[in-house]
Structure formats: C-alpha cells, structure tokens
C-alpha positions as CSV (number, residue, x, y, z in Angstrom):
1,M,-58.6,17.2,44.6
2,A,-57.9,20.5,42.9
3,K,-58.7,20.8,39.2
4,D,-58.0,24.6,38.2
5,F,-55.3,26.3,39.8
6,I,-51.9,28.2,38.9
7,V,-48.3,27.2,40.3
8,A,-45.5,29.5,40.8
9,I,-41.9,29.0,41.8
10,E,-39.3,31.4,43.2
11,I,-35.5,30.6,43.0
12,G,-34.1,32.3,46.0
13,S,-30.9,32.4,47.5
14,S,-31.7,31.0,50.9
15,K,-34.6,28.5,49.5
16,I,-36.7,27.8,46.6
17,T,-40.3,27.8,47.1
18,G,-43.1,26.6,45.0
19,I,-46.7,27.4,45.6
20,A,-50.1,26.5,44.0
21,G,-53.3,28.7,44.3
22,R,-56.7,29.5,42.6
23,K,-58.0,33.0,41.7
24,N,-61.2,33.8,42.9
25,I,-64.1,35.8,41.3
26,D,-63.8,38.5,43.7
27,G,-60.4,38.9,43.2
28,S,-58.9,37.2,46.2
29,I,-56.5,34.3,45.8
30,S,-57.0,30.9,47.5
31,I,-53.5,29.2,48.4
32,L,-54.0,25.2,48.0
33,A,-50.4,24.3,48.6
34,V,-47.0,25.3,49.8
35,A,-43.6,23.6,49.5
36,K,-40.2,24.9,49.8
37,E,-36.3,23.4,49.9
38,T,-33.5,24.9,51.7
39,P,-30.4,24.0,49.5
40,S,-26.8,24.8,50.3
41,S,-24.8,26.1,47.5
42,C,-27.6,25.6,45.0
43,V,-28.4,29.1,44.3
44,K,-26.0,32.1,45.0
45,K,-27.2,35.5,45.0
46,G,-30.4,34.8,43.2
47,V,-28.9,32.9,40.3
48,V,-28.4,28.8,39.8
49,Y,-24.9,27.6,40.7
50,N,-25.5,24.0,41.0
51,L,-27.6,22.7,38.2
52,D,-28.0,19.1,39.8
53,R,-29.0,20.3,43.0
54,T,-31.3,22.8,41.8
55,V,-33.3,19.9,39.6
56,Q,-33.5,17.8,42.9
57,C,-35.0,20.8,44.8
58,L,-37.6,21.4,41.8
59,T,-38.3,17.8,41.7
60,T,-39.1,17.6,45.4
61,I,-41.0,20.8,45.1
62,I,-43.3,19.6,42.8
63,T,-43.7,16.2,44.1
64,K,-44.8,17.8,47.3
65,L,-47.5,20.1,45.5
66,K,-48.7,17.2,43.4
67,T,-49.3,15.2,46.7
68,A,-51.1,18.0,48.2
69,L,-53.2,18.7,45.3
70,K,-53.7,15.1,44.3
71,T,-53.4,16.2,40.6
72,E,-50.5,16.4,38.1
73,I,-48.8,19.9,37.2
74,A,-48.3,20.8,33.7
75,Y,-47.0,24.2,33.9
76,A,-45.3,26.6,36.3
77,Y,-44.5,30.1,36.4
78,V,-41.1,31.1,37.2
79,G,-39.7,34.2,38.7
80,V,-36.0,35.4,37.9
81,G,-33.9,38.3,39.4
82,G,-30.5,38.0,41.1
83,Q,-27.3,39.6,41.2
84,S,-27.1,40.0,37.3
85,T,-30.3,41.9,36.7
86,R,-30.0,45.5,36.2
87,S,-31.8,48.2,33.9
88,V,-30.2,50.1,31.3
89,K,-31.5,53.4,29.3
90,N,-31.5,53.1,25.7
91,V,-32.6,55.9,23.1
92,I,-33.5,55.2,19.5
93,V,-33.6,58.1,17.0
94,K,-35.2,57.9,13.8
95,E,-35.2,60.9,11.3
96,L,-38.2,61.5,9.2
97,P,-38.8,63.6,5.9
98,E,-40.5,67.1,6.4
99,D,-44.4,66.8,7.1
100,T,-44.0,63.2,8.3
101,I,-47.0,62.2,10.4
102,V,-46.1,59.4,12.9
103,S,-47.8,55.9,12.2
104,Q,-48.0,52.9,14.7
105,D,-45.5,51.5,12.3
106,M,-42.8,53.8,13.1
107,V,-43.5,53.6,16.7
108,D,-43.1,49.8,16.4
109,S,-40.1,49.9,14.6
110,L,-38.4,52.1,17.2
111,M,-39.1,49.2,19.9
112,D,-38.0,46.7,17.4
113,A,-34.6,48.5,17.0
114,N,-34.6,48.6,20.9
115,R,-35.0,45.1,21.4
116,S,-32.3,44.1,19.0
117,M,-29.7,46.0,21.1
118,Q,-26.6,43.8,22.0
119,Y,-25.1,43.8,25.3
120,P,-22.3,42.0,26.6
121,D,-23.1,38.4,27.9
122,S,-26.6,39.8,28.9
123,D,-30.0,39.4,27.3
124,I,-32.8,42.0,27.3
125,I,-36.0,40.0,29.4
126,E,-38.0,43.2,29.7
127,A,-38.2,46.6,27.7
128,I,-40.3,49.3,29.1
129,T,-41.2,52.5,27.2
130,H,-40.7,55.5,28.8
131,E,-41.7,58.4,26.3
132,Y,-41.3,59.6,22.9
133,K,-39.7,62.9,21.8
134,L,-41.1,64.6,18.8
135,D,-38.8,67.5,17.6
136,Q,-38.7,69.4,20.8
137,Q,-41.6,68.0,22.8
138,F,-41.8,65.0,24.7
139,Q,-45.1,62.6,24.1
140,I,-46.5,59.4,25.5
141,D,-48.3,58.7,22.6
142,P,-46.7,59.8,19.3
143,V,-49.1,58.5,16.6
144,G,-50.7,61.2,14.5
145,V,-48.1,63.9,15.3
146,Q,-46.4,65.6,12.5
147,C,-42.5,65.8,13.0
148,T,-39.3,65.4,11.4
149,H,-37.3,64.0,14.4
150,L,-38.7,61.2,16.4
151,E,-37.0,59.5,19.7
152,G,-38.2,56.6,21.6
153,H,-37.0,56.3,25.4
154,F,-36.7,52.9,26.9
155,L,-35.7,51.2,30.1
156,N,-34.0,47.6,29.2
157,I,-34.2,44.9,32.1
158,L,-31.1,43.0,31.5
159,W,-30.2,39.3,32.5
160,R,-27.0,37.7,32.4
161,S,-27.2,35.0,29.0
162,N,-26.4,31.8,30.8
163,N,-29.0,32.3,33.4
164,Y,-31.8,31.6,31.3
165,R,-30.2,28.5,29.6
166,N,-29.4,27.3,32.9
167,L,-32.9,28.1,34.5
168,K,-34.1,26.4,31.2
169,K,-32.0,23.4,31.6
170,C,-32.9,22.6,35.3
171,F,-36.6,22.9,34.7
172,S,-36.6,20.6,31.6
173,T,-34.8,17.9,33.5
174,A,-37.3,18.0,36.0
175,G,-40.0,17.7,33.9
176,I,-41.6,21.0,34.2
177,A,-42.6,23.0,31.3
178,I,-42.3,26.8,32.1
179,A,-45.6,29.0,31.5
180,D,-43.9,32.3,31.5
181,V,-41.1,33.9,33.2
182,F,-41.5,36.9,35.4
183,I,-39.0,39.5,36.6
184,S,-39.5,38.9,40.6
185,P,-38.9,42.7,41.4
186,L,-41.5,43.8,39.1
187,A,-44.1,41.0,40.3
188,L,-43.0,42.1,43.9
189,A,-43.5,46.0,43.2
190,D,-47.1,45.1,41.6
191,S,-48.2,43.3,44.8
192,V,-46.9,45.7,47.4
193,L,-46.9,49.2,46.2
194,T,-49.8,51.3,45.9
195,D,-50.9,53.0,42.8
196,S,-50.2,56.3,44.6
197,E,-47.0,55.3,45.4
198,K,-46.0,54.4,42.1
199,R,-47.5,57.6,40.6
200,S,-46.0,60.1,43.0
201,G,-42.6,58.4,43.3
202,C,-41.1,55.8,45.3
203,A,-38.1,53.4,46.0
204,L,-38.7,49.6,46.9
205,V,-36.1,47.9,48.7
206,D,-36.4,44.2,48.9
207,L,-33.9,43.1,51.7
208,G,-32.9,39.5,50.9
209,A,-30.8,36.8,52.0
210,Q,-27.7,37.4,49.8
211,T,-29.2,40.3,47.6
212,T,-30.7,43.7,48.4
213,T,-32.8,44.7,45.2
214,V,-33.6,48.4,44.7
215,A,-36.5,49.3,42.3
216,V,-37.5,53.2,41.6
217,Y,-41.0,54.0,40.4
218,S,-41.9,57.6,39.2
219,K,-45.2,58.5,37.1
220,N,-46.5,54.6,37.0
221,L,-43.2,53.4,35.5
222,L,-40.2,51.7,36.5
223,R,-37.1,54.2,36.2
224,H,-34.4,52.3,37.6
225,L,-33.6,48.8,38.9
226,V,-30.5,47.4,40.7
227,V,-29.4,44.2,42.5
228,I,-26.9,44.9,45.4
229,P,-24.8,41.7,46.2
230,L,-25.4,42.2,50.0
231,G,-28.1,40.7,52.0
232,S,-29.1,39.9,55.6
233,A,-27.2,36.6,55.4
234,N,-24.0,38.7,55.5
235,I,-24.9,39.6,58.9
236,T,-25.1,36.2,60.1
237,K,-21.7,35.5,58.2
238,D,-20.5,38.4,60.3
239,L,-21.4,36.8,63.5
240,T,-20.0,33.9,62.6
241,S,-16.5,35.3,62.7
242,L,-16.9,36.0,66.4
243,Q,-16.6,32.1,66.9
244,I,-20.2,31.7,66.8
245,E,-21.8,28.6,64.8
246,E,-24.0,29.7,61.8
247,D,-27.2,28.4,63.3
248,D,-26.7,30.3,66.7
249,A,-25.7,33.3,64.8
250,E,-29.0,33.4,62.9
251,R,-30.9,33.0,65.9
252,L,-29.3,35.5,67.9
253,K,-29.7,38.0,64.8
254,L,-33.4,37.1,64.7
255,K,-33.8,37.6,68.4
256,Y,-31.6,40.2,69.6
257,G,-30.4,42.1,66.5
258,S,-31.2,45.6,65.9
259,A,-30.4,47.9,63.0
260,Y,-30.3,50.7,64.9
261,T,-29.7,51.5,68.6
262,N,-30.3,54.7,70.5
263,P,-27.0,56.1,72.0
264,E,-28.5,57.0,75.0
265,E,-29.2,53.4,76.0
266,D,-26.6,51.8,77.9
267,S,-26.1,48.6,76.9
268,S,-22.8,48.0,78.2
269,G,-22.2,45.4,80.6
270,L,-25.0,43.2,78.9
271,S,-24.4,39.8,77.4
272,Y,-26.1,37.4,75.1
273,T,-26.3,33.9,75.6
274,I,-24.9,31.6,72.7
275,D,-25.1,28.0,74.5
276,E,-24.7,26.9,77.7
277,G,-21.5,28.2,79.0
278,R,-20.7,30.8,76.5
279,T,-22.0,34.4,76.0
280,I,-21.1,37.2,73.9
281,Q,-20.9,40.9,74.9
282,S,-23.8,43.1,73.7
283,D,-21.3,46.0,72.5
284,T,-19.7,43.5,70.1
285,F,-22.9,41.9,69.1
286,I,-24.5,45.3,68.2
287,N,-21.4,46.6,66.4
288,A,-21.1,43.8,64.1
289,V,-24.9,44.1,63.0
290,E,-25.1,47.8,62.9
291,A,-21.7,47.8,60.6
292,R,-23.2,45.7,58.0
293,I,-26.6,47.4,58.1
294,E,-24.9,50.8,57.5
295,E,-23.0,49.3,54.6
296,I,-26.1,47.8,53.2
297,I,-28.2,51.4,53.7
298,G,-25.2,53.2,52.3
299,N,-25.4,51.0,48.9
300,V,-29.0,51.4,48.6
301,K,-28.7,55.2,48.8
302,F,-26.1,55.4,46.4
303,Q,-28.0,53.3,43.9
304,I,-30.9,55.6,44.0
305,P,-30.4,58.2,41.0
306,E,-29.6,61.9,41.9
307,A,-32.1,62.9,39.5
308,Y,-34.8,61.7,42.2
309,D,-33.2,62.8,45.2
310,G,-36.0,64.8,47.1
311,K,-38.5,63.9,44.5
312,L,-39.9,60.5,45.5
313,L,-42.7,61.6,47.4
314,G,-44.2,58.2,48.2
315,G,-41.0,57.5,50.3
316,L,-39.1,54.3,51.1
317,I,-40.8,50.7,51.1
318,L,-38.9,48.0,53.0
319,T,-39.8,44.3,52.4
320,G,-38.3,40.8,52.4
321,G,-36.9,38.9,55.4
322,G,-34.3,41.4,56.1
323,A,-37.1,43.9,56.9
324,Q,-37.7,41.9,60.1
325,L,-34.8,43.4,61.9
326,K,-35.7,45.5,64.4
327,N,-35.6,49.3,63.9
328,I,-34.7,49.0,60.4
329,E,-37.2,51.7,59.3
330,E,-35.2,54.1,61.9
331,A,-31.8,53.1,60.6
332,F,-33.0,53.9,56.9
333,R,-34.6,57.2,58.1
334,R,-31.2,58.3,59.7
335,K,-28.9,57.3,57.1
336,T,-30.9,58.6,54.0
337,N,-33.1,61.5,52.9
338,F,-36.3,59.6,53.4
339,T,-38.4,60.6,56.1
340,K,-41.6,58.8,54.8
341,I,-40.7,54.9,55.3
342,R,-43.0,52.1,55.8
343,T,-42.4,48.1,55.7
344,A,-44.6,46.2,53.4
345,K,-45.2,42.8,55.6
346,F,-47.7,41.4,53.1
347,V,-49.1,42.0,49.6
348,N,-52.0,44.0,49.0
349,Q,-54.4,41.3,47.6
350,E,-56.6,39.5,49.8
351,I,-55.3,36.0,50.6
352,H,-57.0,33.1,51.8
353,S,-54.5,30.6,53.5
354,K,-54.0,28.6,56.6
355,H,-50.2,27.7,55.8
356,P,-48.4,29.2,58.3
357,E,-45.7,30.6,56.2
358,L,-48.2,32.9,54.8
359,T,-50.2,33.7,58.2
360,A,-46.8,35.0,59.5
361,H,-47.1,38.1,57.3
362,D,-43.3,38.6,57.5
363,G,-42.4,39.6,53.9
364,T,-40.7,36.4,53.0
365,M,-43.6,35.4,50.9
366,N,-44.4,38.6,49.2
367,T,-42.3,37.8,46.0
368,L,-44.0,34.3,45.5
369,L,-47.2,35.8,46.0
370,G,-46.8,38.3,43.3
371,L,-45.5,35.8,41.2
372,L,-48.9,33.8,41.5
373,S,-50.9,36.7,41.1
374,K,-49.5,37.5,37.6
375,G,-50.3,33.9,36.3
376,N,-53.6,33.5,34.5
377,L,-52.8,29.9,32.9
378,N,-54.6,27.0,34.2
379,C,-51.4,24.8,35.4
380,A,-53.4,21.7,36.3
381,G,-52.5,18.4,34.5
382,R,-54.5,15.0,35.2
383,E,-55.7,13.9,38.3
384,I,-53.9,11.4,40.3
385,S,-56.3,8.2,41.2
386,D,-56.1,6.8,44.7
387,N,-57.6,3.5,43.4
388,L,-55.6,0.1,44.2
389,F,-54.3,-0.1,40.7
390,G,-52.8,3.3,40.8
391,E,-54.3,4.2,37.5
392,D,-54.6,7.8,36.8
393,V,-58.0,9.3,36.0
394,E,-57.7,11.0,32.3
395,R,-58.5,14.8,32.4
396,P,-58.6,17.1,29.3
397,A,-55.1,18.1,28.6
398,T,-54.0,21.5,29.5
399,L,-51.7,21.7,26.5
400,P,-53.8,23.3,23.5
401,S,-54.9,20.3,21.1
402,E,-54.5,21.1,17.4
403,G,-57.3,23.3,16.3
404,A,-58.2,24.5,19.5
405,V,-57.7,28.2,20.8
406,T,-54.3,28.6,22.4
407,P,-54.4,30.4,25.7
408,E,-52.5,33.6,24.1
409,I,-55.2,34.0,21.7
410,K,-58.3,33.1,23.9
411,D,-58.8,36.7,25.1
412,K,-58.9,38.0,21.8
413,G,-60.6,35.6,19.4
414,A,-61.7,32.8,21.2
415,Q,-65.3,33.4,21.3
416,Q,-65.4,34.5,17.5
417,Q,-63.4,31.6,16.3
418,P,-65.6,28.1,16.9
419,T,-63.4,25.1,17.4
420,N,-63.2,22.2,15.4
421,N,-65.6,20.2,17.8
422,A,-68.2,22.7,17.7
423,P,-71.4,22.0,15.7
424,K,-71.6,23.5,12.2
425,P,-75.3,25.0,11.1
426,E,-77.0,23.1,8.7
427,P,-78.8,24.1,5.4
428,K,-82.7,24.2,6.0
429,E,-83.4,21.6,3.2
430,K,-80.8,19.1,4.9
431,K,-82.9,19.7,8.3
432,E,-86.3,18.9,6.7
433,E,-84.7,15.7,4.9
434,K,-83.1,14.7,8.4
435,V,-86.7,15.1,9.9
436,E,-88.4,13.3,7.3
437,K,-85.7,10.4,7.5
438,Q,-86.0,10.0,11.4
439,H,-90.0,10.0,10.8
440,V,-89.6,6.9,8.4
441,D,-87.0,5.3,10.6
442,N,-89.4,5.6,13.8
443,E,-92.2,3.6,11.5
444,P,-91.8,-0.4,11.9
445,E,-90.3,-2.1,9.0
446,E,-91.9,-4.5,7.0
447,D,-90.2,-7.9,6.8
448,N,-89.7,-9.1,3.2
449,G,-90.6,-12.5,4.2
450,P,-94.3,-13.8,4.7
451,T,-95.8,-12.8,8.2
452,K,-97.6,-15.5,10.4
453,F,-101.0,-13.7,9.7
454,R,-100.5,-13.6,6.1
455,Q,-99.7,-17.7,6.3
456,W,-102.8,-18.4,8.1
457,K,-104.7,-16.1,5.7
458,D,-103.5,-18.1,2.9
459,R,-104.0,-21.4,4.2
460,I,-107.6,-20.7,5.0
461,S,-108.4,-19.5,1.6
462,G,-106.6,-22.5,0.4
463,F,-109.1,-24.7,2.6
464,I,-112.0,-22.7,1.3
465,R,-111.2,-23.0,-2.2
466,Q,-110.6,-26.6,-1.7
467,M,-113.9,-27.1,-0.1
468,T,-115.6,-25.0,-2.9
469,E,-114.1,-27.2,-5.7
470,E,-115.1,-30.6,-3.8
471,E,-118.7,-29.2,-3.8
C-alpha cells in the first residue's frame, strides 16, 4: 500500500481523469494509479456544467484510486481551464517624487494594485509580471533604481467567477479537499516545452475534444493565452451530419481521417465502410474532416498576436488528442507562417508506468502529468485495512496539526523552528540532579518494617540474654 503520493485531477471536456504518482529522488515520477470517467453532458468546453454528474464522476474516480492504493486520499490537485480562460494585459503606473529610489515595497504595491483590478464576471487566477518601465527604460528588476515614473506591466489570467465556485462545490460534496488549483495550459507548457523554445519564442497548441488552447511564450514568459471553443469533437459531429452514428463517426475519424490530403493523390472512387451494407465516399469524408481542421487552424493563426509574427523561432508545438490526426503538422505548415512544427506526444519528465493510458504516448495524458509534476504535498490519508473487521489502520494525519509546521512554511523555516514534540535542552544542574535521582532509585529500597534477618537476630539475642540471667 502506498503511503506517500501526489494526486491530480483534470476536468476535461471528454473525460475526467485522476492520477496518483510518487516523485523519485532522480526527478522521475512513478505512476501508482490511474482512473477516468467519461460522462455525458457533465463538462462542456472544459467548464463544469452539471454539478451532480460531476460529483458522481469525482466520487467514482477517488474510490477507484483509493482501492488501487489501499489508502485514503486527503488532498487532490486540480487543473482548471476551459473556454472562459484567457489572458489580459494590464499596466499600473506610479508617479514618484524626484530622486526617489525604487524599493521592494513600491514594487509589491504595483502587484497589489494589479491584483485588485476588477473584470466583469471574471476573477484573476494568476498574475504574471512581464517587466517594469522606469522613466524611459525597461527593467526586469527595478529595486534600487532612481526614477520619477514607475510602470508595472502584467499579464493577468482570468477565469469566469462562477467556475471556481462550482468547482469548489463539486469537490466539497464529493468529500475531496483541494490542495491547490493549477492553470492546466501552464502546467502543460512546463511539461512539454523546452527551455530553448520558451526563451526563443513559441506557440503551444493543445488540440482538445471541445476546445483548442493557444499559449504563446517569449523570453521565458507567457505572453498570450486564449481558448478557442472548437476541437476534434467538432469533426466527429460534422460526420454525424452525414447520417453516421457518433461512435462510427469517431471510429472513422481516427482510422481514416487526415488533416491534409495531397491534391495529387486521386482518392475519387474510394469509399469507407461504416457498417454492414453502408459506406461513405472518400471525397465526402475528406472534405468534411479537412473543412473543420482548416477552421480550427485559421482560428489558431488569428489568435497569435501580430507582434510575434515571424518572431517565434521556437516554432509551433502541437499536443493533445486532436494532434493524433494524420498529417496534422503538414496542415498547420501549409495554413500558417510556421515552418518549424513538432508534435509533443509525451512530457519531458521521465515517467515510470505500466498503465496503457500512459504507455500509448498519444498526447492525451500530457496535461494530467503536468499537473502531477507541479504538486509537492503528500496527498495520502490513512491506510485502508484488509482485516476481517474492516477497521482502518491509523496513520499520522496529513493535515497539519496545531503547533506543527504547515506545508507552506516547511521549506522556509521548518528546520529552524522545533515542533512542540521536540525535546527541549535541560540545564546542567537539572541533568546532574536527574542522574543522581536515577542512581538512588536503582538502589534497593529499605523496608520500613523488620526484615526476617533482623527478626531472627532479635530472637537469638533475646535467648542468649535469658540464658545468661538464669545462670
């Protein structure tokens, strides 16, 4: 049974997936359990739609993980994203008296003012500092520099306000404590992009079922984030309009679908089998698939800011389930200005797992693995006993107890601050008294009453005294 592990849950449009893994000393991750549910109309475009069904799915996933781990789950990390997730630039200006030297407090006040910004129906879930402008010069670290005009340039990641409330309500009803909430596209980027790609500039395109997420990086920072409400499921839906059942349409898309077909290849006259006695002409099928792919690519191209046109030397990185479509790289290459394109089929970390979902390396688990790698809190609860009486074996509680160092403080001051249970040093005089007391306590205690030896001695003395008196 596992005692130390991290749990992460991804709320996706096509499925909700949970994973438990352990980080190893060498930096690799060992996967201990995987569970997923594929609800219908539970999550739409990455956002919780039906709360009751979402709770049922979460409960089932946690139950499956607990059964595999034979351990209760105290916490879970959660990834958020979806259609309402987007980035917004913001600039905070502060005028300073002449000959003012910028302090850390001034810099912090800029971030505080930025985070206090109000957006209609949206909350700031992440604020990223891009740079500071001091008079006419841009600086990364402005502390200690003299100026009279200070600007902070920020990128705020927004999420619809009621999304977090619904998410929190679902996890609370399912009895799952949220360890932390991560932005799924950022966790994904940290796991599939290289340092060189982030530094030189790149665009990460996650082709999901109902959404396509575009994240633009430059100089190691996120510069733009947007979620397009189109995905590979739209291709399947288009095929169903050709009088094909959804399951058959999905099967045909995965087997025959191609994002780009060479015009020189003559496919006229070919047909694909739908079921017994039913076929579809290849030209009709190809046109339906490619038309939707062109729409998705056109939206991706439009969402990349013109300021980065031709400047993203790291190229275009495709990932997600939709990136499995044949010739997807060629389609993007022909419809965009990118010539350097690659498909990230798996994360950069070393993963140890025998689960088929992970060994497939098809890009569908990349976001979940990214969420798992960002977690650092032990999510294990108490062990589940297999004895006949069904009693649980008690383990130390994962929740921080009173007087203990909390996970947030642990890295900074856990070693310097002794816990309440730690022994306190005693004065030298008390130690000596303690030793003497132990020494005395080890000696046999004298009985307050007469011993047998003394009784015999008294009797003999009395007998001799009596004989002497008689003589």
